[in-house]
C-alpha positions as CSV (number, residue, x, y, z in Angstrom):
1,M,-0.2,0.0,-0.1
2,S,1.3,3.2,-1.2
3,L,2.2,6.0,1.9
4,L,1.6,9.1,-0.8
5,V,-0.4,8.9,-3.6
6,I,-0.5,12.0,-6.4
7,N,-3.2,11.6,-9.1
8,D,-3.3,13.9,-11.9
9,L,-2.3,16.9,-9.8
10,T,-2.5,20.0,-11.4
11,L,-0.7,23.3,-9.8
12,R,-0.7,26.9,-10.7
13,I,1.4,29.9,-9.6
14,A,0.3,33.3,-10.8
15,G,-1.3,31.8,-14.1
16,R,1.7,30.2,-14.9
17,T,0.9,25.8,-15.0
18,L,3.8,24.4,-13.0
19,L,2.4,20.9,-12.8
20,D,-0.2,19.3,-15.5
21,Q,-1.7,16.3,-14.5
22,A,1.2,14.6,-12.7
23,N,1.4,11.4,-11.0
24,L,3.8,10.2,-8.3
25,S,3.2,7.3,-5.7
26,I,5.7,6.8,-2.7
27,E,5.7,3.4,-0.6
28,P,6.7,3.5,2.8
29,G,10.2,3.6,3.8
30,R,11.5,4.4,0.2
31,K,13.1,7.8,-0.4
32,V,12.6,9.8,-3.6
33,G,15.0,12.6,-4.7
34,L,13.0,15.4,-6.7
35,V,15.0,17.1,-9.3
36,G,14.4,19.4,-12.2
37,R,15.4,23.1,-13.6
38,N,15.4,25.9,-10.9
39,G,11.0,27.2,-11.2
40,A,10.3,23.9,-12.4
41,G,7.9,23.6,-9.4
42,K,9.5,21.6,-6.5
43,S,9.4,23.4,-4.0
44,T,5.4,24.1,-4.8
45,L,5.1,20.5,-5.0
46,L,6.4,19.7,-1.6
47,A,4.1,22.7,-0.5
48,A,1.0,21.0,-1.5
49,I,1.3,17.9,0.0
50,A,2.1,19.8,3.1
51,G,-1.3,21.2,3.0
52,D,0.0,24.8,2.4
53,I,-1.6,25.2,-0.9
54,P,-4.7,23.6,-2.5
55,P,-4.3,21.8,-5.8
56,D,-5.8,23.4,-9.1
57,G,-6.8,19.8,-10.0
58,G,-6.5,16.0,-9.1
59,T,-5.6,14.9,-5.9
60,I,-3.0,14.5,-3.1
61,R,-3.9,11.3,-0.8
62,L,-1.7,10.7,2.2
63,S,-2.4,7.5,4.3
64,S,-4.3,8.4,7.3
65,R,-2.2,7.3,10.0
66,A,0.9,8.9,8.4
67,R,3.0,11.3,10.1
68,L,4.4,14.0,8.1
69,G,7.6,15.7,8.7
70,R,8.9,18.9,7.1
71,V,11.3,21.7,7.9
72,K,9.4,25.1,8.9
73,Q,10.3,27.8,6.7
74,E,10.4,30.2,9.9
75,A,13.7,29.7,11.6
76,P,12.6,29.3,15.4
77,S,13.8,31.6,18.0
78,G,13.2,32.7,21.6
79,P,15.2,32.1,24.8
80,T,14.4,28.1,24.6
81,S,17.7,26.1,24.6
82,L,18.3,24.4,21.5
83,V,17.7,20.8,23.1
84,E,14.4,21.9,24.5
85,T,13.6,23.5,21.1
86,V,14.1,20.2,19.4
87,L,12.3,18.3,22.2
88,A,9.2,20.5,21.9
89,G,8.6,19.5,18.3
90,D,7.2,16.5,19.3
91,L,3.7,17.6,20.3
92,E,2.6,14.4,21.5
93,R,5.5,13.7,24.0
94,A,5.3,17.6,25.1
95,S,1.5,17.2,25.7
96,L,1.8,14.2,27.7
97,L,4.3,15.6,29.9
98,A,2.6,18.1,30.6
99,E,-0.7,16.2,31.4
100,A,1.7,13.9,33.5
101,E,2.2,16.9,36.0
102,T,-1.3,17.5,36.6
103,A,-3.4,14.4,36.0
104,M,-5.2,12.4,39.3
105,D,-6.8,9.9,38.0
106,P,-4.5,6.7,38.3
107,Q,-6.1,4.9,35.4
108,R,-5.0,8.3,33.1
109,I,-1.8,8.5,34.6
110,A,-1.0,4.8,34.0
111,E,-2.3,5.1,30.3
112,I,0.0,8.2,29.9
113,H,3.3,6.9,31.1
114,E,2.5,3.3,29.1
115,R,2.3,5.6,26.1
116,L,5.7,7.7,26.9
117,M,7.1,4.5,27.0
118,A,5.6,3.1,23.7
119,I,7.3,6.2,21.7
120,N,10.5,6.4,23.8
121,A,10.2,9.8,25.4
122,D,13.0,8.6,28.2
123,T,15.7,8.1,25.2
124,A,14.2,11.3,23.9
125,P,16.9,13.9,24.9
126,A,19.7,11.8,24.1
127,R,18.0,11.5,20.6
128,A,18.2,15.2,20.3
129,A,21.5,15.8,21.5
130,S,23.2,13.3,18.8
131,I,21.1,15.0,15.9
132,L,21.9,18.5,16.7
133,S,25.8,17.1,17.4
134,G,25.7,15.7,13.8
135,L,24.4,19.1,12.8
136,G,27.6,21.1,14.3
137,F,26.3,22.1,17.6
138,N,28.3,20.6,20.5
139,A,27.0,20.1,24.4
140,E,27.8,23.9,25.4
141,A,25.7,25.4,22.3
142,Q,22.8,22.5,22.7
143,A,22.3,24.4,26.1
144,R,22.4,28.1,24.7
145,P,19.1,29.5,23.5
146,V,18.0,29.6,20.0
147,S,18.1,33.6,19.6
148,D,22.2,33.3,20.2
149,F,22.5,32.1,16.7
150,S,22.3,33.4,13.2
151,G,19.5,32.5,10.7
152,G,21.6,29.9,9.3
153,W,22.3,28.0,12.4
154,R,18.8,28.4,13.5
155,M,17.7,26.7,10.3
156,R,19.8,23.8,11.3
157,V,18.1,23.5,14.3
158,S,14.7,23.5,12.4
159,L,16.1,20.3,10.4
160,A,16.8,18.6,13.3
161,T,13.8,19.0,14.8
162,A,12.1,17.6,11.8
163,L,14.7,14.8,11.8
164,F,13.9,14.1,15.7
165,L,10.4,13.4,14.8
166,E,11.4,10.6,12.6
167,P,7.9,10.9,10.6
168,D,6.6,8.5,8.3
169,L,7.3,10.8,5.6
170,L,9.8,13.3,5.9
171,L,9.8,16.5,3.2
172,L,13.0,17.8,2.6
173,D,14.0,21.2,0.4
174,E,17.5,21.8,0.0
175,P,18.5,20.2,3.3
176,T,22.3,21.1,2.7
177,N,22.0,24.7,1.9
178,H,22.8,25.6,5.6
179,L,25.1,22.9,6.3
180,D,29.1,22.8,6.0
181,L,30.5,19.6,4.6
182,E,31.0,18.1,7.7
183,A,27.1,18.2,8.6
184,T,26.4,17.2,5.1
185,L,28.0,14.0,5.5
186,W,26.6,13.4,8.6
187,L,23.1,14.2,7.0
188,E,24.1,11.6,4.2
189,G,24.7,9.1,6.7
190,W,21.5,9.7,8.8
191,L,19.1,9.4,5.8
192,T,20.6,6.0,4.9
193,R,19.9,4.7,8.2
194,F,16.3,6.5,8.5
195,G,13.6,4.0,8.2
196,G,10.9,6.2,6.8
197,A,9.8,7.5,3.7
198,A,11.3,10.9,2.3
199,L,10.8,13.5,-0.7
200,I,13.8,15.4,-0.9
201,V,14.8,18.3,-3.2
202,S,18.2,18.6,-3.5
203,H,21.2,20.0,-6.1
204,D,23.7,17.5,-4.0
205,R,24.9,15.0,-6.1
206,G,26.1,13.2,-3.6
207,L,23.2,12.8,-1.4
208,L,21.2,11.9,-4.3
209,D,23.4,9.1,-4.9
210,S,24.0,7.6,-1.7
211,C,20.4,8.5,-0.1
212,V,17.6,8.0,-2.7
213,D,16.1,4.8,-4.0
214,A,14.4,6.3,-6.6
215,I,14.4,9.9,-8.8
216,A,11.4,11.8,-9.4
217,H,11.9,14.3,-12.6
218,L,9.6,17.2,-12.7
219,D,10.0,18.3,-16.3
220,R,7.6,20.4,-18.4
221,G,4.5,19.8,-15.8
222,R,5.0,16.1,-15.6
223,L,6.6,13.4,-13.3
224,S,8.4,10.6,-13.9
225,L,10.0,7.8,-11.9
226,T,13.3,6.6,-12.4
227,P,14.9,3.7,-10.1
228,G,18.0,4.0,-8.6
229,G,20.5,7.4,-7.7
230,Y,21.2,10.4,-9.8
231,E,24.0,9.0,-11.5
232,E,21.8,5.9,-13.1
233,F,19.1,8.7,-13.7
234,V,21.2,10.2,-15.7
235,R,22.4,7.3,-17.4
236,I,19.2,5.9,-18.2
237,R,17.6,9.4,-19.5
238,T,20.4,9.6,-21.7
239,E,19.9,6.3,-23.4
240,Q,16.1,7.3,-23.5
241,A,16.7,10.6,-25.1
242,L,19.1,8.8,-27.5
243,Q,16.2,6.1,-28.7
244,Q,13.3,8.8,-28.6
245,N,15.6,10.8,-31.2
246,R,16.6,7.9,-33.0
247,A,12.7,7.2,-33.2
248,A,11.5,10.7,-34.2
249,E,14.1,10.5,-37.3
250,K,12.9,7.4,-38.6
251,V,9.2,8.7,-38.2
252,A,10.2,12.3,-39.9
253,A,11.9,10.4,-42.6
254,H,9.1,8.2,-43.6
255,R,6.6,11.4,-43.3
256,A,8.9,13.3,-45.8
257,H,9.0,10.0,-48.0
258,M,5.0,9.9,-48.4
259,Q,4.8,13.8,-47.9
260,S,6.9,14.0,-51.1
261,F,4.7,11.0,-53.1
262,V,1.6,12.7,-52.0
263,D,3.0,16.4,-53.1
264,R,3.8,14.9,-56.7
265,F,0.5,12.8,-57.7
266,R,-2.0,14.7,-55.7
267,A,-2.9,16.6,-58.9
268,K,-2.8,13.5,-61.4
269,A,-6.0,11.9,-61.6
270,T,-4.4,8.6,-62.1
271,K,-2.9,8.7,-59.1
272,A,-5.2,10.7,-56.9
273,K,-6.6,7.7,-54.9
274,Q,-3.3,6.3,-54.3
275,A,-2.3,10.2,-52.7
276,Q,-5.3,10.0,-50.8
277,A,-4.6,6.8,-49.1
278,R,-0.8,8.1,-48.3
279,L,-2.4,11.1,-47.1
280,K,-4.5,9.2,-44.7
281,A,-1.7,7.2,-43.6
282,L,0.4,10.4,-43.1
283,E,-2.2,11.8,-41.0
284,K,-1.7,8.4,-38.7
285,L,1.6,8.7,-38.1
286,P,2.4,8.4,-34.7
287,V,3.9,12.1,-33.2
288,I,7.4,11.6,-31.6
289,D,8.6,14.3,-29.9
290,S,12.5,14.2,-30.3
291,V,13.9,15.1,-26.9
292,V,14.2,18.9,-27.1
293,E,17.1,20.2,-24.3
294,D,16.9,23.1,-22.7
295,T,20.1,25.3,-23.5
296,P,22.8,23.7,-22.2
297,T,24.3,25.2,-19.2
298,R,28.0,26.3,-20.1
299,F,30.4,28.2,-18.1
300,E,34.0,29.6,-19.0
301,F,36.5,31.2,-17.3
302,P,39.2,33.1,-19.1
303,E,42.5,31.9,-19.9
304,P,44.8,33.4,-17.5
305,A,48.5,34.4,-17.9
306,P,51.0,32.1,-16.4
307,L,52.9,32.7,-13.6
308,P,56.3,31.4,-12.5
309,P,56.4,29.6,-9.0
310,P,55.7,30.0,-6.4
311,M,52.3,32.0,-6.8
312,L,52.1,32.9,-3.4
313,T,53.8,31.8,0.0
314,M,53.0,32.4,3.7
315,D,55.7,32.6,6.3
316,H,54.4,31.9,10.0
317,V,51.4,34.1,9.4
318,T,48.5,34.8,12.1
319,I,45.2,36.3,11.3
320,G,41.8,37.2,13.0
321,Y,39.5,40.2,13.7
322,D,39.9,43.1,16.2
323,G,43.5,41.4,17.6
324,K,41.9,38.2,18.3
325,P,43.5,35.4,16.1
326,I,41.6,32.7,14.5
327,L,44.5,30.9,12.7
328,S,48.2,31.3,13.7
329,D,51.8,29.9,12.4
330,L,50.5,29.3,9.0
331,S,53.4,28.6,6.5
332,L,51.9,27.4,3.4
333,R,52.5,28.0,-0.5
334,L,50.5,28.0,-3.5
335,D,51.2,27.7,-7.2
336,M,49.4,27.5,-10.6
337,E,48.8,23.8,-10.7
338,D,46.6,23.8,-7.6
339,R,43.3,22.5,-6.7
340,I,42.9,22.6,-3.0
341,A,39.7,22.2,-1.1
342,L,39.7,23.6,2.8
343,L,37.6,21.1,4.9
344,G,36.2,21.7,8.5
345,A,33.4,22.7,10.0
346,N,31.8,26.2,9.8
347,G,33.5,28.5,12.5
348,N,36.8,26.9,12.1
349,G,38.3,29.8,9.7
350,K,37.8,28.5,6.5
351,S,36.2,31.9,5.0
352,T,38.8,33.6,7.3
353,F,41.5,32.0,5.0
354,A,40.3,32.5,2.0
355,K,39.9,36.4,2.7
356,L,43.8,36.3,3.8
357,V,44.7,34.8,0.3
358,A,42.0,37.1,-1.5
359,G,43.8,40.1,0.1
360,R,40.8,41.1,2.1
361,L,42.4,40.5,5.2
362,A,46.0,41.6,6.1
363,P,47.8,39.3,8.7
364,M,48.0,40.1,12.2
365,S,51.9,39.1,12.1
366,G,54.2,37.2,9.8
367,T,55.0,37.6,6.4
368,M,53.1,36.8,2.9
369,N,54.3,37.2,-0.7
370,H,53.0,36.7,-3.9
371,S,53.9,37.4,-7.6
372,P,53.1,41.0,-8.5
373,R,51.3,40.1,-11.6
374,L,49.1,37.5,-9.5
375,R,45.4,38.2,-10.2
376,V,43.0,37.1,-7.6
377,G,39.1,36.1,-8.6
378,Y,37.4,36.1,-5.2
379,F,33.5,34.9,-4.8
380,A,31.6,34.4,-2.0
381,Q,27.7,33.9,-1.2
382,H,27.6,36.9,1.1
383,Q,28.7,39.4,-2.1
384,A,25.1,38.9,-3.4
385,E,24.1,41.8,-0.8
386,E,26.5,44.1,-2.7
387,L,24.8,43.7,-6.1
388,V,22.5,46.9,-6.8
389,M,18.9,45.5,-7.1
390,S,17.5,48.1,-9.4
391,E,20.5,47.7,-11.8
392,T,21.3,45.1,-14.5
393,P,23.9,42.5,-15.3
394,I,25.6,44.7,-18.0
395,A,25.6,48.0,-15.5
396,H,27.1,45.8,-13.3
397,M,29.7,44.3,-15.3
398,Q,30.3,48.0,-17.1
399,R,31.1,49.3,-13.7
400,A,33.7,46.7,-13.2
401,L,35.4,47.0,-16.7
402,P,34.9,50.8,-17.0
403,K,37.1,50.9,-20.0
404,A,35.9,47.8,-21.8
405,P,33.8,47.9,-25.2
406,P,30.5,47.0,-24.9
407,T,31.2,43.4,-26.9
408,V,33.4,42.4,-24.1
409,V,31.0,43.4,-21.4
410,R,28.4,41.1,-23.1
411,S,31.1,38.3,-23.8
412,Q,32.1,38.2,-19.8
413,L,28.3,37.8,-18.8
414,A,27.8,35.2,-21.7
415,R,30.8,33.1,-20.3
416,F,28.1,32.2,-17.5
417,G,24.9,31.9,-19.4
418,L,24.1,35.5,-18.8
419,D,22.6,36.0,-22.3
420,A,21.0,39.2,-23.6
421,G,17.6,38.9,-22.3
422,K,19.2,37.8,-18.9
423,A,21.9,40.6,-19.2
424,E,19.0,43.4,-19.5
425,T,17.4,42.1,-16.5
426,K,16.9,43.8,-13.2
427,V,19.1,41.8,-10.6
428,S,16.1,42.0,-8.1
429,E,14.3,39.9,-10.9
430,L,16.9,37.4,-11.2
431,S,16.9,34.1,-9.6
432,G,19.7,32.8,-7.2
433,G,21.3,31.1,-9.5
434,E,21.4,33.7,-12.0
435,K,23.0,36.1,-9.5
436,A,25.3,33.3,-8.7
437,R,26.3,33.5,-12.3
438,L,26.5,37.2,-12.3
439,L,28.9,37.2,-9.2
440,L,31.0,34.1,-10.9
441,A,31.2,36.4,-13.9
442,L,32.5,39.6,-12.0
443,A,34.7,37.6,-9.9
444,T,36.5,36.4,-13.0
445,R,36.6,39.7,-15.1
446,D,40.3,39.9,-14.9
447,A,41.3,36.7,-16.1
448,P,42.8,35.7,-12.7
449,Q,45.4,32.7,-12.0
450,L,43.8,32.1,-8.6
451,L,40.2,31.1,-8.4
452,I,39.0,31.5,-4.6
453,L,35.6,30.0,-4.5
454,D,33.4,30.0,-1.2
455,E,30.5,27.9,-1.7
456,P,29.9,28.3,-4.9
457,T,27.1,25.9,-5.9
458,N,24.7,27.1,-3.1
459,H,22.2,28.6,-5.9
460,L,23.0,26.4,-8.9
461,D,20.7,23.5,-10.1
462,L,22.5,20.2,-11.2
463,D,23.0,21.4,-14.7
464,A,24.6,24.2,-13.4
465,K,27.1,22.5,-11.0
466,D,28.3,20.1,-13.9
467,A,28.8,23.3,-16.2
468,L,31.1,24.4,-12.9
469,V,33.1,21.1,-12.8
470,R,33.4,20.9,-16.6
471,A,34.8,24.7,-16.2
472,L,37.0,24.2,-13.7
473,S,38.5,21.1,-15.1
474,A,39.9,23.3,-18.2
475,F,40.9,26.3,-16.3
476,E,44.5,27.0,-16.4
477,G,44.8,28.4,-13.2
478,A,44.8,27.8,-9.2
479,V,41.5,27.0,-7.4
480,L,40.8,27.2,-3.6
481,L,37.7,25.8,-3.0
482,I,35.2,25.5,0.2
483,S,32.0,23.8,-0.5
484,H,29.5,21.5,1.4
485,D,29.2,19.3,-1.5
486,P,31.3,16.5,-1.7
487,H,30.8,15.2,-5.2
488,L,31.9,19.0,-6.2
489,V,35.2,18.7,-4.0
490,E,35.7,15.1,-5.1
491,M,35.6,16.3,-8.7
492,V,37.5,19.6,-8.3
493,A,40.2,19.2,-5.7
494,D,43.4,17.0,-5.7
495,R,44.5,18.3,-2.4
496,L,42.9,18.7,0.9
497,W,43.6,21.0,3.7
498,L,42.2,20.8,7.0
499,V,41.2,24.0,9.0
500,G,40.3,23.4,12.6
501,D,42.1,24.0,16.5
502,G,43.3,27.4,14.6
503,K,45.9,25.7,12.3
504,V,45.7,24.8,8.8
505,T,47.5,21.6,7.9
506,P,47.2,19.2,4.7
507,F,44.8,16.3,4.9
508,E,46.7,13.2,3.6
509,G,44.0,11.0,2.1
510,D,41.0,11.5,-0.2
511,M,37.3,12.4,0.2
512,A,36.3,8.8,1.3
513,E,39.3,8.7,4.1
514,Y,38.1,12.3,5.6
515,R,34.6,10.6,5.9
516,V,36.2,7.7,8.1
517,W,38.2,10.2,9.9
518,L,35.1,12.1,10.8
519,L,33.3,9.0,12.0
520,E,36.5,8.1,14.1
521,R,36.9,11.8,15.8
522,S,33.0,11.7,16.5
523,R,33.1,8.3,18.0
524,A,36.4,9.1,19.9
525,A,34.7,12.1,21.2
526,A,31.6,10.3,22.6
527,R,33.6,7.9,24.4
528,A,35.4,10.7,25.9
529,G,32.6,12.8,27.0
530,S,30.7,9.5,28.6
531,A,34.0,8.6,30.4
532,R,35.4,10.1,33.6
533,D,38.9,10.0,32.8
534,T,40.1,10.6,29.0
535,E,43.2,8.2,29.8
536,T,40.9,5.3,29.8
537,T,41.1,5.5,26.2
538,P,43.5,2.2,25.1
539,A,47.0,3.3,23.5
540,G,46.3,0.4,21.3
541,R,43.7,2.3,19.8
542,K,46.2,5.5,19.5
543,E,48.7,3.2,18.0
544,E,45.9,2.1,15.5
545,R,45.1,5.8,14.5
546,R,48.8,6.6,13.9
547,E,49.1,3.7,11.7
548,R,46.2,4.9,9.5
549,A,47.4,8.2,9.4
550,E,50.6,6.9,8.0
551,A,49.0,4.6,5.2
552,R,47.4,7.8,4.2
553,K,50.3,9.7,3.9
554,A,52.0,6.7,2.1
555,L,49.5,6.7,-0.5
556,A,49.3,10.6,-1.2
557,P,51.8,10.7,-3.8
558,L,50.1,7.6,-5.9
559,R,46.4,9.5,-5.0
560,K,48.1,12.7,-6.6
561,K,49.2,10.7,-9.5
562,V,45.9,9.3,-10.8
563,K,44.2,12.9,-10.1
564,D,46.6,14.5,-12.0
565,A,46.2,11.9,-15.1
566,E,42.6,12.5,-14.8
567,T,42.8,16.0,-14.8
568,K,44.7,15.5,-18.0
569,V,42.7,13.5,-19.7
570,L,39.3,15.9,-19.2
571,K,41.4,18.9,-20.0
572,L,42.3,17.1,-23.6
573,T,38.7,15.7,-23.9
574,T,37.4,19.2,-23.4
575,A,40.0,20.8,-26.1
576,R,39.0,17.8,-28.6
577,A,35.3,18.5,-28.3
578,T,36.3,22.1,-28.8
579,I,37.7,21.4,-32.1
580,E,35.2,18.5,-33.3
581,A,32.6,21.6,-32.7
582,R,34.9,24.0,-35.0
583,L,35.1,21.7,-37.6
584,A,31.1,20.6,-37.2
585,D,30.5,24.1,-38.0
586,P,29.3,25.1,-41.5
587,A,30.5,28.4,-41.4
588,L,34.2,27.6,-41.2
589,Y,34.1,26.2,-44.7
590,G,32.9,29.0,-46.1
591,A,34.7,32.1,-43.9
592,S,37.9,30.2,-43.6
593,S,40.7,29.2,-45.8
594,K,41.5,25.3,-46.6
595,D,44.6,26.3,-44.6
596,D,42.6,26.6,-41.6
597,V,40.5,23.5,-42.0
598,T,44.0,21.6,-42.4
599,K,45.3,23.3,-39.2
600,L,42.2,22.2,-37.0
601,T,42.2,18.4,-38.4
602,T,46.0,18.0,-37.7
603,Q,45.2,19.5,-34.1
604,L,42.3,17.2,-33.7
605,A,44.6,14.2,-34.8
606,T,47.2,14.9,-32.1
607,L,44.8,15.7,-29.6
608,K,43.1,12.3,-30.0
609,K,46.6,10.5,-29.7
610,D,47.1,12.5,-26.5
611,E,44.0,11.8,-25.1
612,A,44.2,8.0,-25.8
613,Q,48.0,8.0,-24.1
614,A,46.5,10.0,-21.3
615,E,43.7,7.5,-20.8
616,E,46.4,4.5,-20.6
617,D,48.7,6.6,-18.0
618,W,45.5,7.0,-15.8
619,F,44.4,3.4,-15.7
620,A,48.2,2.4,-14.7
621,A,48.1,5.1,-12.0
622,Q,44.8,4.0,-10.9
623,G,46.2,0.4,-10.8
624,E,49.2,1.3,-9.2
625,L,47.2,3.0,-6.2
626,E,44.9,0.1,-5.9
627,Q,47.7,-2.5,-5.6
628,A,49.5,-0.6,-3.1
629,A,46.3,0.3,-1.0
630,A,45.9,-3.8,-1.3
631,E,49.2,-4.5,-0.1
632,G,48.8,-1.7,2.6
């Protein structure tokens, strides 16, 4: 029996149809990811399921005894502690406890305590504390009032309340938007263990691949369900698109052939009946829409001028605010080929470090040197607050490039998908993703050699995230990345730096090992919290952790070799695709000389050869790593 049944659902907002006779069914315990373009109606659908808006047609039926859990749109506030706020979300438990204080009838008292035992009320505080801890609140923070925290942290409390209720159906709308990487990884683990059903709107590929059983795709008002995670959805959808296009091409060819016969013989008396028969057959031919994809999302970073190493060095640098150090004794180096992701919980100093590298924050002590020709592109979500809402992207770019001609201004915006229409639209009318594209265009206007990206994907949909990954793979400069998206970190970074305890230190391992490291640290903290004496931890466990750390360090060079080989393959593949696209353009043969075509053909042959060799090197490096890991 289905937990949720959506039948022929129609939803309209401001006269615009978002869902048109859409259908979806979710069984108990099943987790479904809901994907679609920005503005397709995903959040509206969740609101309709929750009863916030009425359908314009069709029905939404939730099982009569099912409990629905959802993150409230308004962040909690007030003097109540975090733990008590989460506990108060269980209205039944709160009501029973309140009644237990005043109940006089022995039978009723017995019923109350029996029900409290049935809903595990006695373990509720521990469960609430565990969830809050996973979302980044330590024991001290959990005892503080909600009003002490900023909006983003309070939304975490709202998420904790929804998870604490463990409903039959959990509705989550971009649950990782207010989380750091550590909390995102914890949430993935929690959802994997969660026994209830869930409908999750997310642009986080890692979450959609690890936590859901199926993908519901909202496209042109209809819902289609595909089993498996997001990667499987992409594979199946791509194959369906190819098959549908091939079928459409066959029907179109048959239609054209029959239409040609009709046109030639319609006026001839001897062929009139045959022509009429063909005309009727033509009308009966199936109409197969070829898959009309929306304009592909493409990002392109300007090509930077090369710099000799080192690009930037720090020597015993300390940084902070108002004389209070945040990070101390930093001795690090950055070069053109570096792709570094900063790891660590929110509040540890990742953004502070990014500001230092970007030149937005001066060192309190120590020295920092960089090439005099170094240009830095700095992107941070808070910069959206600096945009002038009444102005257009063109006005912003003209102010940033005062000497540039209009063609250059428009070209820089077009690199990030802001075409003529969007470029002339007021910023106040742009979506969150479009504002992020504008910020990326502004940050890279001077062709920087170093890109600093602080949570660049918060408002980008899945297609735009993939476009960003492709653009970063082709980018010839250095990248310093802060992101809560594990997939983005895995695809972009080949080095990980851990920010915590006032330090920035290299992490010898990949994201999989970082997950293990976080789990070990969490378990160690739990043991330390429950033990009276921290010295009760066996020395053998410390030795085991030390050995694992040494093993990660020993494999680090091989991992870098694999990552470098993979990056080279991606760059060669991108270059090959670019030349193939130029050779496929008919305009090339009319406007260019034969020498241009010959030159491109030669380049293509060389690239194919280099790409094949790079792939062999990649596979060989991967084999070395797997063998070394097995022997270790």
